[in-house]
N, C-alpha and C positions, 0 to 999 in steps of 0.2 A: 533304354534299348541298346543293343549292341551297336557299335559304330558301323556306319554304312561305308563299305569299302570304296575307295576313290578309283579314278582312272578306269572308267567303264567297267566296273565290277571287279577289278583286280584287287586282291587283298594285300595290304601293306604289311610285311612280315619282318620281324627281327629274329635273328638266330642268337640264342643266349647260351653260350658255352660251345667250345670247339674241340672237344675230345674226338675219339674215333667216330662215335655216333653223330655228334654235333657237326663235324666236318662233312659227313655224308648228307645230313639234312641240309646243310648250307648249300651244297652243290645242287641238290634236288630243288631247292627253292629258286635258285638262280635259273635253273633250266625249266621250271614249271611255267606253262603258258598262262596261268591265271593267278600267279603270285608275283609280287614285286618286293624284292629284298630292299629294305631301307636302312638296315643297321645290323651290326654284329657286336655282341658283348663278349669280350674275352677276359680271361683271368691271368694269362701269361703276359707279363709286361713286354716281352719281346714281340708279341703279336699286335700290341696297340699301334694303331696307325697303318697297319698292313691292309692292303686291298683285299676285299672279301673274295674276289675271284681267284687271286693268287693263293690265298690261304687254302683253297680246296682244289688247286690244280687246274684252274681255268684262267683265261685271259682276264686282265683287270677290267672291272666294271664301274669303277669310280665310287665305290662305297667303302669307307675306311672303318676299320674295327675300333671299338672304344673300350676303355677299361673301367668305366664308372656307370653305376645304375642310373644316375641322373640323366646321362647322355641318352640312354634308351628311352626313358620316360618322355624326354623332350621331343622325341621323334613322333610320339603319338601314333604308334602303329595300330593296325587293326588286330594283330595277333602276335604273340611271342611264342616261339618254339623254345621251351624252357628245359635245358638239358644239363645242368651242373651235376657234379657227383653228389653233393649234399644240398638239398633245397633250403632256401632262405625264406621262411614264412613271411617275414617282414617285407621282403622284396616282392613276393607274390601278392600280398595284400595291397601293396602300393600300386602295382600294375592293375590289378582288378578294380581297385577303387577309382582309378583314373579312366576306367572304361576300356582297358586293354584285355582282350581275350587271351587265354593261355592254353596251349597244348603242351603237356609235359610227359617225359619218359620217367620222371620221378613218381613212384607209385603211391603217393600219400593220399590220394583221393579216389582210389578204385571203388571203395565201398563205404559211403558216408555213414551208414548206421553204426559201423564198428570203429569209426575214427574216434580219437580223443575228442570229447564233446566241446572243449574249449577251442581246440584247433578248428574243428568243423564250423563252429559258430563264427569264429573270426573270419574264416575264408568266405563263408556264406554271406556275412554282413558286408564284406568288401565287394562281393559280386553284386549284391543288390544295390549298394550305394553307387557303383559305377555302371551298372547295367551290363556286366561282363560275365563270361562263362569260363570255367576251368575244367579241363578233361585230361585224364591220364591214360596213356596207351603205349603200345610197343609190341614187340613180338612175344615176349614172355616176361612178365604177365601182359595180357592184353589179347593179342590175336589168338594164341594157342590155348589160353585158359578161359576165354570168353566167346570170341566170334566163332571159332571153329566148333567148339562143343555145342553151342546153341544150334548151329546148322545140323549137326549130327543128331541132336536130340529132337529135332523137328519131325522125325519119322518114328519116334517112340511114343507109345502110350503108357508104358511102364518102364521105369529106369531102376535097375538094381544097383548098378555101380558103373562109374565112368572113371577110367584111369588114363592119365596122360604121362607118358614117359618121354623125357627129353635127354638126348645124348649130344655131348659136345666134346670133340677131340680138340684139345687146346695145345697140341704139341707144336703147332706152327704159329702160335700167337706170340709176337715179339714184345711181350709186356711183362718184364720181370717184376715190376712193382705190383701189378695186379695178381699175377700167379703166385709169387713167392711171399710177398709182404701181406697182401690182403686176403688171398684165398688159402694160404698156408701150404701150398705144394712144396715138396722138397724138405719138409721138416720131419723129424721122428714123430711117430704118432703121439707120444707122450707130451710133445711140445706143440701139438696142433692147437690153434687159438680156441680158447673156451668160448662157446656160444656160436662158433662159425656155422655149424650144421643146424643150429636151431633158428638162425635168422630168417629162414624161409617162412616161418609163421607170419612175420611182418611183411615179407616181400610178396608171398603168394597166397597167404590165407585170405586177405580181403577180396582178392579176385575170385577165389573159390566160393566165398560167402555170397558175392554178387551173383555168380552163376546159379548157386542153389536157390537164392531168392527168386530169380527169374523163372526157375523151373518149378516153383511152388513147393520146394522141399527144403525150407530154411534149416540151417545147421544148428545143432546144439552146441558144438564145440569144434575146434580145429586142433589136431595133435601134430607134433613135429618130432621126428627122430632122424638119425643119420648114421652112416657107417663109413669107414675108411678102408682103402686098399693100398698096399705098398708095392713099390717096384721090385721085381725079382732080380733085376740087374741094373746097373747104372746106365742112364740113357741121356744123350744130349738132345735138347729141344731148342726151339728158337729163342726162348727166354733164358736159357742157361742149362744147368745139369741137374737131373733128378738122380740122386745117389740111391743105390740099392738099399732097400729097407726103409726108405722114407716115403712119405705120402705121395702117391702118384695118381690116385683116383678118389673121388668122394661122391657120395650119393645121399640125397635127402628124400624123405617122404613127408609130404604135407597132406594130411588126411582130413577131409571134412566128414564129421560124424553126425549121424542122426539116429536117435533111438538106440545108441550103442553100436551102430554098424557104420562101416565106411561106405559112403555113397559117392564121394568125389576124392580123387587122389591126384596130386601132381608130384612126380618123382624125377627130379633132374639128376643125371649122372654125368659128371664132368671128369675127364681123364686126360693125362698127358702121355700115356703109353698103354698099349693093350697087354703088356707083359706084367701082370699084376697078381698079387695074392691077397685075399682070395680071388679066384678067377671068375669074376662076374661076366655074364653075357653082355657084350658090348656091340651096339649097332653103329653104323656110320652116323655122322652128325645130322640131327633132325629130330623128328618126333614120331611116336607111335601112340595112337589113341585107341583104347579098347572100350567099347560100349556094351555093357551087359544089360539087356532088357528084352522086350518082346520082339524087337527087330535088331538083333545083335550085329555089331559091326567091329571091324578092326581095320584101322586106316594108318598107313605109313606115309609120312611127309619127309622126304630126304632132301638134303642140300646137294645137288648133283654137281659139285665142284671138287677139284683136287685139293689135297691138304695144303699145298703151297699157295692156293688161291683163297683159302678160307679167311685169312685175316683181312684181305681186301674186300671180300664179298659180304661177310656176315653183318657188318654194321648196317647195311641197307635193310635187313629184315626188320630192325627196330625203327630206324630213321624214316623209312618210306611210309610206314603206316601213320606216323605222327604228322608228316608233311601232308599226306592225303586227307588227314582229319581236319585241316585248317578251315576249309570252306564250311564244313558241317558244323564245326564248333562256333564259327563266327555267326552262323544263322540260327543257333540254338537259343532258347530262352536263358536269361541270366541265372547263374547258380553253379553249383558243383554238378556236372553232368557225367553220367557213366555210359558205358557201352549200351546199357538197356534203355537209356533215355534218348539216345541219338538214332537217326536213321542209319542204314548201312553205309559204311565208308566206301565210296566208289571213286577210284582214281580218275583224274584227267590225264591221260597218257600223252607224253610229248614225243 
């Protein structure tokens, strides 16, 4: 069975990784009325020994960050919020095998049936051995590809197609490594990273498959394609300079196919300026969901913050859902648990 939380029902939590999203999650755990932060796992050696409160802009709380996996396991937390850039399956299995529940923003367990069988079996065996649960969630994929579409589909009796458009203006994101090195912005189209636009199949395809299964329309296949747009003039953004003629916007289409037809589509458009060629229609940062069925819907969810507030605000969209999922995951049966296996995630507001 999952560990019983100590201290009158409070769940003992470790924050694992302290990037933009991890730091926001760390702060929310500290402020959460039903969670107790007992540890922080960091990768930057300059952060080792730092007080957790000070790491995320709060007063010291007396919890020092650690740089070793062993130090986390020794704490025997009820749950780890696991948020590194690249997941370590060995570390995950060790946590689960020791009875530590995991909520992760790494999307490797969104749809168990389509996972690599050896990886799925390894994680599932660790869960059963330790009596622990692992769940992956976030804003995208997660909230916008699973929770929201399920709610919108609840008033349909026939679904012809559901399309999720995501728009993200990254011009004020002060992350040159992310934008230029990883995402390929600012490069000539001919030098754009091979496979960059096709990675969405691994990132978002499992979430679409999960949604399709829940709606009793399992997919035959998931297709992925993408396109680029270049800046019509040089523009300075928070991360550096986008030179005219280099990549300034990119759009992916991840499509769930059934009987040769698109039934589910996730289409993210990420851009650093609106002055692009070709001139795609761009909306403000947020999502648009179009439901074609016997009760057609079109829903816009916008982030009502200014561009200069975007970098400080948007990590919360992913971090908060993961933090709010901790009590639900700790109470769930052992195993890999998806959005469809768990009750609705309801926050305990502070």
